[in-house]
Every structure is written in C-alpha cells, then in structure tokens.
N, C-alpha and C positions, 0 to 999 in steps of 0.2 A: 504494500500500500504506500502510495506517495505521501510524504510528509507535507503538512500544511503549516506555513508560518503562523505562529500565535500572534494575533493582533496585540499591539503594545497596550492598548486600553484594557484588554482582558488580563494581561499580565499584571498591570497595576491594580486592577480590581482584586485579584487573588492575593496581592501583598497585604491588602487591608482586611478582606473577609475570606471566609472559607466557603460558605454557602448561606443562602437566605431562604426562609420559608415564611411566606405571608399569605396564609390560606384565607384570611378574612378581608383582604383588599381586592375589590372588584371580584373577578372570577377566581382570584388567587394568583400569586406570582411566586415562582420558585427559581432562584438562581442556583444552578447546579454546582456541586463541588468540582474542583479541578480534576479529581480522580474520575468523577462521573463523566465529565466532558471527554476525558481521555478514553474511557471505556466506550462511550457512544461513538467517538471518532473511529475506534478500532472496529466497531460493529457496522457502522453506517457510512463512514468516510465523511468528507466535508460536503457542505451544501453548495451546489453550483447555482449562482444567481446572475443571470444575464452576462454582462461584461465585467462584473465585479471579480476581484480575487476570490479564491475559495473561502467559504464562511464556516465558522465553527458554531455549532449550537451550544449555547451556554445557559439557557433558561427556558422555562415553559410557563404556561398559565393553567388554571384549573379546567379550562375547556379543551386542553390538549394541543393548543397552538404552541409552536416553537419559536424561540428567538435566537437569531444567529448574528454574529458580528463578523464583518469582513476586514481585510487588511486596510481598507480605507477608513475604518472606524465606524461606518454606518451600521445601525442595528436594523435587522429585517425580521418581520413576523410572518410565519406561514399563514396562508389563507385557509388551510385545512389542517387537520391533525395528522400531518404527514411530513416526512423528511424529503419527499421527492416531488412535491407539487409546487405551485407558485408561492413566492414570497414577495411581500411588499415592504418598502422602507417604512419604519415606524419611528425612528429617531436618528438624528445626525451623529450621535455618539453614545457610548455607554453612559456618560455623565448625564446627557439629556434623558435617556431611558430611565435612569435611576431617579432623576428629579421628578419625572412624570409619576413614577410609583410613589415617591414621597408625598407629592401633592394629593394623590388619591388616598393615601393612608391618613393624611391630615384632613381629609374631607373637602379639599379645595378644588377638586377636579371631577 
C-alpha cells in the first residue's frame, strides 16, 4: 500500500489531543485516535477527492459520515456513510472544523 503524507494540521492536532468523543453535539462528533486513523488507512487506504492530494479520514459523526483532511489542509465530509463515495468540502482547515464543533457545543451554531 502506498504511503500517504500526514497533513501537518493533523499532526499538530495529535500533539494536543489523542481523541475526542462528543456524542451529544449535533449528531455526535468523534475525532479518531491516531492509532484508529492508522488502522483505517491500512484497511481502506486514503480517500481520493477530485484533484486534491490523498485524504486521511480522521473523524466521523453519529450519522456515519466521515471527515477527511487532505494535504492542502481542507476538511471534507462524505455525502454518505461510505469511504468510497462523494465528499464535499466542509471546512478550510482542521482549526475551522474544530471551531464549528465548539460553536455547536456552546449552542451558538
């Protein structure tokens, strides 16, 4: 299996946290541990999104949608509960993604 570079924002995230479980925010948000990301990469590989560099799935929600980050730093959400279907951009960066979840947790979004 070809290795995929780890986006720098994802590396930074894992320096600060190991994983997050927020089942009561929206449908629920779950940032997977680095070991889970590695296991998923071994099982499924990277996500291919249009002309973007390969993406790594690093989170999911309670509805089964996946969140992946590309080397460009953008965060993409699956349109279905699948590794292999369409993804749409949902945040310009992991920071923006986390800020959105923070606003939801605070009841501001």
